[in-house]
N, C-alpha and C positions, 0 to 999 in steps of 0.2 A: 505495501500498499503505500502511496507517493504522502509525504506529508510536509507540512511547512516546516521553517526554522522554528516555530513555537510548538510541532508538533501535533497542530491543527488537524483532523483525517480529514482527506478528500482535498486537500489545497497544495498546488504546489508552490515551489518558492517561487519568488513575485508575486503572489496573489491569485493567481488565476486556479481556478479548479481543476479536477482531473475527472473529465465524464466517465471514464471506467471505471471508477472509484465508486462502490454502491453508496457511500458515504458522502460522497460530493453534493453539496447543495445544488450546484448546476442540472445534477442529474436528477437530483428530487425535482427542482421546480419543473425540467422537462415532463417529469411523470405527471406534472399536474397539467401543463399546458398542452401535452400532446393527447388529450381525450379528445372522442368527437362531439361531446357534451360543451367542453370549453371552446371549440374550434366554433361550433355553431353559434354559442351564446355572445363571442367576438362578433363575430361575423354581423348579428343581429344588431347590437348595441352599435356597431360599427356606421351600419345602416341609419340609424338615428342622430349618429353625433351629428353636433354636441349637447343634441336633446336626450331628457330621461325617458326611460319605458317602464311601465309600472309591473311589477311579477305576474301579474295574470295575462297579461299583453306579450311578453315574453315568452311565457307558457304557451300559449298560441301559436307564435311564430316558430317554435321549435317540435316540428313534429316527432312523436314518441315519447318526449321527455316527461317523466313523471312529476308532481312536482317535490318530491323527496330531492330527485337527482338535482333536478334545477337549483332547489334550497342550496346544498352541497356546494354545485357547482359555483353558485355566484358568493356563498363564504369565502369559498377558497381564492376567488378572483378578488374580495374586497379585502380579505387578509392580505395578501400579495401586492396591492394597492394598486390592482388593473382596474377597480369597478371603484364607483362610490355609490352609495347606499342612504337615500333620504327617505325617513317614515315621516306622514304628515299625520299629525297626532290628531288624527278623527276616531270614528269607530262605525266598520273597523278600519284599523290605521290602514294607508294607502302608503306601499312601499314601491319606491323610484329608484332606477341604477341608472348610471352612466358610465362610461368608460372614461380614464383618468388621458392623459398624455400619456401616459406610460403605456395604458392600455392600447390608446389608439397605435401607438408607436409597434405593439404586436401582429394589428392587422392585415400589414403587409407581407409578413413572412407566413402568417398561417393561410392568406389566401393564394400565395405561390403553392403551397403544399397543396392546396385542395384543388388549383389550377393542374400540375403535375399527376393529381391522384385521378382527376377527370380525364385527361389527356391520355394517361396510358394504360387506364382501364381495360382497355377491350385487349392488352397486352397481357394482362395479370390475368385475366378471364380465361384467356386462350391456354395459357401456362398452366391455372389449376385445371382447366379441363384436360389437359393431354397427362398431367398427374395422375389425376382421378380415374383416366382410360389404364392408364399403366398397371393400377394397383389390380393384386392378384383378385378374382372371384367374381 
């Protein structure tokens, strides 16, 4: 395991992380931002930027996400400083979310990854089909 001069796991000398180290904070962040739900939430919030979206509207715009998964995803994004959360003190409370500047800066690389996936999906599907056909049975 690579450690820094101070012995902190997951850090290389000079301050950069070591992505191959399971304890590296960069690796842990990539685990969080690399999920499909995070990518979708960032995309939907980026479409509204700089405006806010309410929780219910976000859920409507992300097909297949459960209330619990959206809540967990948003909590993680807020904790990481990528999204801000504002609660209107009404009954029931209205909760609003919007991307921070840091969150907006994440949209471009996530968008590039989505475009790559959409572009190469036929090749991936073909490879999967060939692999499945070569299985015994």
